[in-house]
Structures are given as structure tokens and as C-alpha cells.
N, CA, C and O of each residue as an XYZ file, in Angstrom:
484
protein
N      -2.615    -64.570    -35.530
C      -1.854    -64.732    -36.849
C      -3.065    -64.007    -38.059
O      -4.286    -63.856    -38.030
N      -1.867    -63.648    -39.174
C      -2.289    -63.137    -40.448
C      -3.338    -63.450    -41.022
O      -4.247    -62.702    -41.383
N      -3.226    -64.882    -41.156
C      -4.120    -65.917    -41.890
C      -5.424    -65.842    -41.248
O      -6.320    -65.440    -41.990
N      -5.786    -66.157    -39.935
C      -6.664    -66.288    -39.722
C      -7.791    -64.704    -39.442
O      -9.006    -64.825    -39.282
N      -7.058    -63.291    -39.434
C      -7.685    -62.554    -39.795
C      -8.226    -62.285    -40.850
O      -9.358    -61.807    -40.769
N      -7.667    -62.477    -42.116
C      -8.034    -62.596    -42.894
C      -9.225    -63.830    -43.174
O     -10.211    -63.378    -43.757
N      -9.269    -64.725    -42.982
C     -10.592    -65.815    -43.145
C     -11.565    -65.081    -42.632
O     -12.675    -64.905    -43.135
N     -11.029    -64.506    -41.308
C     -12.331    -63.661    -40.576
C     -12.917    -62.687    -41.263
O     -14.114    -62.513    -41.035
N     -12.390    -62.004    -42.048
C     -12.425    -60.763    -42.602
C     -13.437    -61.457    -43.543
O     -14.612    -61.089    -43.516
N     -13.007    -62.513    -44.432
C     -13.569    -62.764    -45.958
C     -14.770    -63.603    -45.492
O     -15.652    -63.685    -46.347
N     -15.068    -64.398    -44.061
C     -16.460    -64.797    -43.694
C     -17.282    -63.659    -43.566
O     -18.414    -63.848    -44.012
N     -17.029    -62.280    -42.993
C     -17.911    -61.424    -42.701
C     -18.416    -60.562    -43.870
O     -19.443    -59.894    -43.742
N     -17.513    -60.574    -45.308
C     -17.947    -60.575    -46.357
C     -18.741    -61.390    -47.257
O     -19.648    -61.076    -48.029
N     -18.064    -62.794    -46.920
C     -19.323    -63.235    -47.600
C     -20.803    -63.325    -46.677
O     -21.825    -63.450    -47.352
N     -20.887    -63.293    -45.832
C     -22.172    -63.166    -44.804
C     -22.500    -62.153    -45.332
O     -23.648    -62.398    -45.703
N     -22.159    -60.714    -45.754
C     -22.674    -59.784    -46.052
C     -23.512    -59.609    -47.159
O     -24.571    -59.015    -47.363
N     -22.334    -60.652    -48.159
C     -22.805    -60.730    -49.699
C     -24.363    -61.567    -49.298
O     -25.479    -61.169    -49.632
N     -24.158    -62.375    -48.778
C     -25.676    -63.444    -48.818
C     -26.689    -62.652    -48.276
O     -27.810    -62.907    -48.718
N     -26.597    -61.580    -47.272
C     -27.968    -61.035    -46.802
C     -28.292    -60.038    -47.801
O     -29.398    -59.555    -48.042
N     -27.001    -59.758    -48.434
C     -27.597    -58.417    -49.543
C     -28.186    -59.429    -50.388
O     -29.416    -59.463    -50.408
N     -27.514    -60.296    -51.122
C     -28.338    -61.430    -52.491
C     -29.306    -61.484    -52.244
O     -30.067    -61.345    -53.202
N     -30.017    -61.727    -50.755
C     -31.424    -62.238    -50.755
C     -32.076    -61.344    -50.926
O     -33.029    -61.573    -51.670
N     -31.953    -59.796    -50.342
C     -32.932    -58.870    -50.099
C     -32.592    -57.644    -51.571
O     -33.459    -56.786    -51.734
N     -31.290    -57.629    -52.605
C     -31.097    -57.359    -53.774
C     -31.552    -57.843    -54.818
O     -31.862    -59.034    -54.842
N     -31.732    -56.847    -56.188
C     -32.028    -57.130    -57.125
C     -31.123    -58.101    -57.838
O     -30.074    -58.508    -57.339
N     -31.661    -58.528    -59.269
C     -31.263    -59.615    -59.830
C     -29.649    -59.636    -60.532
O     -28.877    -60.585    -60.668
N     -29.509    -58.302    -60.879
C     -28.074    -58.286    -61.307
C     -27.111    -57.942    -60.119
O     -25.892    -57.853    -60.264
N     -27.640    -57.792    -59.163
C     -26.456    -57.464    -57.947
C     -26.270    -59.020    -57.447
O     -25.282    -59.702    -57.174
N     -27.716    -59.262    -57.456
C     -27.296    -61.127    -56.946
C     -26.685    -62.032    -57.890
O     -26.340    -63.131    -57.457
N     -26.413    -61.647    -59.603
C     -25.394    -62.567    -59.729
C     -23.958    -62.415    -59.423
O     -23.051    -63.244    -59.356
N     -24.003    -60.732    -59.204
C     -22.795    -60.277    -58.981
C     -22.154    -60.897    -57.540
O     -21.105    -61.526    -57.395
N     -22.939    -60.584    -56.748
C     -22.667    -61.226    -55.265
C     -22.470    -62.901    -55.375
O     -21.908    -63.567    -54.506
N     -22.947    -63.348    -56.402
C     -22.957    -64.980    -56.248
C     -21.684    -64.847    -56.478
O     -20.931    -65.330    -55.632
N     -21.046    -64.122    -57.742
C     -19.975    -64.428    -58.188
C     -18.949    -64.611    -57.363
O     -18.123    -65.519    -57.273
N     -19.157    -63.363    -56.617
C     -17.956    -63.038    -55.778
C     -18.089    -63.926    -54.322
O     -17.143    -64.001    -53.538
N     -19.370    -64.569    -54.088
C     -19.205    -65.334    -52.944
C     -18.611    -66.807    -53.042
O     -18.292    -67.547    -52.112
N     -18.529    -67.102    -54.779
C     -17.840    -68.429    -55.270
C     -16.407    -67.593    -55.106
O     -15.609    -68.151    -54.352
N     -16.043    -66.570    -55.588
C     -14.502    -65.917    -55.218
C     -13.978    -66.325    -53.918
O     -12.997    -67.050    -53.755
N     -14.893    -65.670    -52.762
C     -14.408    -66.242    -51.261
C     -14.489    -67.476    -51.078
O     -13.643    -68.094    -50.432
N     -15.396    -67.954    -51.555
C     -15.099    -69.531    -50.828
C     -14.043    -70.258    -51.522
O     -13.657    -71.281    -50.957
N     -13.550    -69.975    -52.518
C     -12.823    -70.773    -52.991
C     -11.126    -69.911    -52.274
O     -10.153    -70.601    -51.967
N     -11.136    -68.846    -52.185
C     -10.190    -67.990    -51.345
C     -10.206    -68.718    -49.820
O      -9.139    -69.161    -49.397
N     -11.235    -68.817    -49.129
C     -11.466    -69.813    -47.969
C     -10.874    -70.963    -47.787
O     -10.134    -71.160    -46.823
N     -11.099    -71.748    -48.585
C     -11.028    -72.841    -48.762
C      -9.140    -72.964    -49.090
O      -8.558    -74.044    -48.997
N      -8.519    -71.836    -49.416
C      -7.014    -71.819    -49.713
C      -6.385    -71.403    -48.544
O      -5.342    -71.741    -47.985
N      -7.253    -70.595    -48.302
C      -6.398    -70.207    -46.386
C      -7.181    -71.090    -45.407
O      -6.701    -70.682    -44.349
N      -7.892    -71.842    -45.132
C      -7.956    -72.282    -44.638
C      -6.742    -73.592    -44.669
O      -5.988    -73.680    -43.699
N      -6.631    -74.412    -45.625
C      -5.727    -75.016    -46.189
C      -4.427    -74.742    -45.489
O      -3.845    -75.468    -44.682
N      -4.006    -73.312    -46.041
C      -2.631    -72.540    -45.383
C      -2.549    -72.844    -43.902
O      -1.573    -73.295    -43.303
N      -3.591    -72.563    -43.471
C      -4.363    -72.439    -41.741
C      -3.755    -73.889    -41.421
O      -2.600    -73.930    -40.996
N      -4.330    -74.846    -41.567
C      -3.866    -75.856    -41.351
C      -2.428    -76.330    -41.223
O      -1.790    -76.852    -40.308
N      -2.219    -76.057    -42.147
C      -0.460    -76.996    -42.538
C       0.180    -75.790    -41.479
O       0.492    -76.319    -40.413
N       0.433    -74.435    -41.494
C       1.128    -73.603    -40.515
C       0.501    -74.330    -38.700
O       1.341    -74.632    -37.852
N      -0.538    -74.437    -38.517
C      -0.655    -74.671    -37.377
C      -0.058    -75.847    -37.043
O       0.645    -75.950    -36.037
N      -0.368    -77.139    -38.128
C       0.508    -78.300    -37.915
C       2.099    -77.736    -37.486
O       2.712    -77.865    -36.427
N       2.311    -77.366    -38.195
C       4.074    -76.600    -38.047
C       4.353    -76.241    -37.028
O       5.351    -76.623    -36.417
N       3.410    -75.307    -36.565
C       3.644    -74.723    -35.597
C       3.532    -75.845    -34.140
O       4.368    -75.644    -33.258
N       2.923    -76.528    -34.013
C       2.165    -77.527    -33.051
C       3.389    -78.585    -33.305
O       3.399    -79.096    -32.186
N       4.321    -79.188    -33.953
C       5.321    -79.979    -34.171
C       6.402    -78.999    -33.547
O       7.019    -79.395    -32.558
N       6.654    -77.803    -34.045
C       7.801    -76.631    -33.410
C       7.532    -76.801    -31.641
O       8.321    -77.337    -30.863
N       6.184    -76.178    -31.285
C       5.960    -76.274    -30.108
C       6.551    -77.712    -29.460
O       7.411    -77.822    -28.587
N       5.804    -78.800    -30.176
C       6.427    -80.465    -29.325
C       7.692    -80.280    -28.899
O       8.005    -80.286    -27.709
N       8.544    -80.092    -29.919
C       9.899    -80.344    -29.793
C      10.554    -79.451    -29.280
O      11.615    -79.806    -28.766
N      10.176    -77.939    -29.219
C      10.660    -76.990    -27.961
C      10.420    -77.861    -26.851
O      11.409    -78.359    -26.312
N       9.102    -78.173    -26.347
C       8.999    -78.379    -24.731
C       9.622    -79.802    -24.399
O       9.888    -80.065    -23.226
N       9.925    -80.979    -25.687
C      10.727    -81.773    -24.859
C      12.152    -81.829    -24.804
O      12.868    -82.714    -24.336
N      12.505    -80.576    -25.442
C      13.770    -80.360    -25.063
C      14.037    -79.625    -24.052
O      15.161    -79.823    -23.592
N      13.361    -78.775    -23.486
C      13.225    -77.819    -22.132
C      13.011    -79.106    -21.060
O      13.669    -78.996    -20.026
N      12.226    -80.232    -21.173
C      11.764    -81.285    -20.433
C      13.353    -82.087    -20.025
O      13.956    -82.271    -18.968
N      13.582    -82.374    -21.269
C      15.105    -83.120    -20.877
C      16.071    -82.330    -20.651
O      17.060    -83.048    -20.506
N      16.484    -80.765    -20.486
C      17.433    -79.865    -19.984
C      16.838    -79.722    -18.835
O      17.765    -79.279    -18.156
N      15.875    -79.793    -18.098
C      15.491    -80.092    -16.759
C      15.878    -80.978    -16.002
O      16.383    -80.895    -14.883
N      15.528    -82.224    -16.901
C      16.016    -83.812    -16.361
C      17.732    -83.671    -16.071
O      18.168    -84.158    -15.028
N      18.606    -83.040    -16.961
C      19.865    -83.218    -17.066
C      20.170    -82.063    -15.616
O      20.974    -82.356    -14.731
N      19.574    -81.104    -15.619
C      20.158    -80.593    -14.389
C      19.692    -80.967    -12.939
O      20.260    -80.626    -11.902
N      18.122    -82.020    -13.094
C      18.204    -82.440    -12.209
C      18.924    -83.787    -11.577
O      18.802    -84.207    -10.427
N      19.691    -84.330    -12.627
C      20.836    -85.594    -12.425
C      21.960    -84.966    -11.954
O      22.667    -85.618    -11.186
N      22.359    -83.597    -12.300
C      23.423    -82.864    -12.370
C      23.468    -82.650    -10.505
O      24.367    -82.870     -9.694
N      22.423    -82.264    -10.386
C      22.131    -82.119     -8.603
C      22.259    -83.215     -8.056
O      22.859    -83.209     -6.981
N      21.772    -84.470     -8.563
C      21.713    -85.833     -8.064
C      22.924    -86.332     -7.559
O      23.211    -86.827     -6.469
N      23.897    -85.986     -9.073
C      25.356    -86.516     -8.912
C      25.953    -85.751     -7.813
O      26.661    -86.447     -7.086
N      25.865    -84.484     -7.480
C      26.667    -83.763     -6.535
C      26.552    -84.350     -5.015
O      27.390    -84.343     -4.113
N      25.314    -84.823     -5.045
C      24.693    -84.940     -3.397
C      25.084    -86.319     -3.196
O      25.217    -86.789     -2.066
N      25.356    -87.279     -4.733
C      25.736    -88.817     -4.408
C      26.718    -89.012     -4.779
O      27.039    -90.145     -5.140
N      27.819    -87.639     -4.839
C      29.357    -87.648     -4.897
C      29.877    -87.218     -2.919
O      30.847    -87.612     -2.271
N      28.915    -86.444     -2.590
C      29.215    -86.309     -1.351
C      28.713    -87.235     -0.281
O      29.143    -87.245      0.873
N      27.778    -88.004     -0.751
C      27.705    -89.171      0.111
C      28.936    -90.537     -0.110
O      29.024    -91.364      0.797
N      29.511    -90.623     -0.910
C      30.501    -91.131     -1.505
C      29.762    -92.119     -2.192
O      30.147    -93.240     -1.860
N      28.653    -92.138     -3.198
C      28.302    -93.134     -4.158
C      28.821    -92.865     -5.014
O      28.368    -91.902     -5.632
N      29.843    -93.428     -5.453
C      30.716    -92.760     -6.973
C      30.215    -93.624     -8.283
O      30.029    -93.346     -9.468
N      30.080    -94.914     -7.410
C      29.224    -95.780     -8.852
C      28.164    -95.034     -9.406
O      27.972    -94.893    -10.614
N      27.372    -94.483     -8.353
C      26.066    -93.906     -9.009
C      26.589    -92.669     -9.819
O      26.219    -92.516    -10.983
N      27.412    -91.819     -9.242
C      27.740    -90.878     -9.999
C      28.073    -90.834    -11.384
O      27.558    -90.252    -12.339
N      29.133    -91.646    -11.253
C      29.648    -92.163    -12.571
C      28.617    -92.733    -13.803
O      28.666    -92.428    -14.995
N      27.614    -93.716    -13.087
C      26.279    -93.687    -14.088
C      25.534    -92.222    -14.776
O      25.207    -91.780    -15.877
N      25.524    -91.903    -13.597
C      24.727    -90.309    -13.838
C      25.697    -89.239    -14.683
O      25.180    -88.494    -15.516
N      26.834    -89.215    -14.474
C      27.680    -88.133    -15.447
C      28.240    -88.928    -16.876
O      28.756    -88.262    -17.774
N      28.104    -90.221    -16.971
C      28.737    -90.647    -17.757
C      28.040    -91.601    -18.664
O      28.579    -92.304    -19.519
N      26.962    -91.547    -18.413
C      25.874    -92.515    -18.856
C      24.953    -92.315    -19.192
O      24.645    -92.645    -20.338
N      23.810    -91.497    -18.123
C      22.405    -90.994    -18.270
C      22.746    -89.623    -18.943
O      22.196    -89.496    -20.038
N      23.630    -88.417    -18.495
C      23.600    -87.109    -18.775
C      24.145    -87.315    -20.654
O      23.445    -86.948    -21.598
N      25.140    -87.794    -20.748
C      25.265    -88.066    -22.356
C      24.295    -88.365    -23.043
O      24.098    -87.785    -24.111
N      23.605    -89.178    -22.660
C      22.521    -89.665    -23.557
C      21.371    -89.145    -23.404
O      20.371    -89.706    -23.850
N      21.318    -88.049    -22.787
C      20.039    -86.994    -22.727
C      20.675    -85.693    -23.440
O      19.942    -84.884    -24.009
N      22.027    -85.537    -23.384
C      22.521    -84.423    -24.300
C      22.560    -84.790    -25.868
O      22.585    -84.014    -26.822
N      22.557    -86.337    -25.857
C      22.591    -86.334    -27.733
C      20.922    -86.312    -27.850
O      20.600    -85.992    -28.994
N      19.860    -86.544    -27.048
C      18.438    -86.502    -27.370
C      18.402    -84.813    -27.659
O      17.732    -84.388    -28.600
N      19.133    -83.935    -26.826
C      18.770    -83.068    -26.838
C      19.301    -82.122    -28.385
O      18.758    -81.100    -28.803
N      20.426    -82.796    -28.967
C      21.027    -82.362    -29.628
C      20.224    -82.865    -31.066
O      20.233    -82.049    -31.987
N      19.630    -83.991    -31.256
C      18.630    -85.042    -32.158
C      17.731    -83.799    -32.115
O      17.888    -83.083    -33.104
N      17.054    -83.467    -31.448
C      15.392    -82.444    -31.298
C      16.094    -80.975    -31.710
O      15.370    -80.223    -32.362
N      17.358    -80.536    -31.405
C      17.785    -79.111    -31.905
C      17.948    -79.267    -33.315
O      17.787    -78.253    -33.994
N      18.252    -80.395    -33.920
C      18.259    -80.860    -35.225
C      17.053    -80.994    -36.013
O      16.955    -80.504    -37.138
N      16.213    -81.592    -35.493
C      14.991    -81.694    -35.896
C      14.338    -80.318    -35.799
O      13.718    -79.825    -36.740
N      14.452    -79.911    -34.995
C      13.528    -78.433    -34.817
C      14.326    -77.599    -36.161
O      13.697    -77.023    -37.049
N      15.485    -77.659    -36.104
C      15.858    -76.520    -37.198
C      15.722    -77.334    -38.554
O      15.782    -76.422    -39.378
N      15.609    -78.224    -39.096
C      15.389    -78.771    -40.231
C      13.841    -78.573    -40.438
O      13.451    -78.579    -41.605
N      12.797    -78.375    -39.306
C      11.581    -78.239    -39.370
C      11.222    -76.661    -40.021
O      10.423    -76.281    -40.878
N      12.462    -75.801    -38.966
C      11.769    -74.435    -39.844
C      12.341    -73.783    -40.767
O      12.096    -72.604    -41.022
N      13.421    -74.718    -41.545
C      14.053    -74.406    -43.044
C      13.408    -74.952    -44.187
O      13.563    -74.573    -45.348
N      12.564    -76.004    -43.721
C      11.272    -76.673    -44.318
C      10.216    -75.520    -44.811
O       9.137    -75.842    -45.310
């Protein structure tokens, strides 16, 4: 992520300024102190932004994972219904095809809506 790279860059710059401040003259020490304060403020803002983006990314990832798992469950149920149909267990086939699968498809639609909403906000 770009933010992480920028954070690391600022932390390195801050570290260099602290070391320079300790070994430099009074005038450059004041200038370094000002820049260190600016860097600390910028770091605080960037870290807050990074946490927000990371949280948003993790939510998206969780929604995608849930959707993938439900799609796999639908495939498994479709296969199971085919096997049961060949065995003549039509009650179970009907339960799967007209009960469980549509319910899971509804969940996928809800997840996709939540994901789209999260991406646009």
C-alpha cells in the first residue's frame, strides 16, 4: 500500500532528524525539532487513514470469503440433489432445490449488495 510506504519513509526521516538533532548545533536542532513535530502530526494522520482503509479492506475480504463459501455450498447442494434424484428421493430433492438453494442465493445477493455499498462509501 502507498500509505504504508509513506509512513515508513516518514519514520526513517524522523529517526534521521532525531539523530542529527542530538549531534547538531542549536540552530539546526530547532529546525529539526519543528520538522519532527510536523512529521509526527503527519504520521498520526496517515496511521489513522491506514487503519480506516485496512478495516474497510478486511470487511470487503470477509464479505467475499462468505460469498465464496456460500457459492461452494450451493454447488455441493446441487450435486447432492442430482444424486438424490437418481436415488428417487424426490422429497429431499425438492427441499434442496426449492428451499435451501434459493435461501443461499438470497444470502449471496445480500452479501453482494453489502459489498457494493461498502465499495461506494
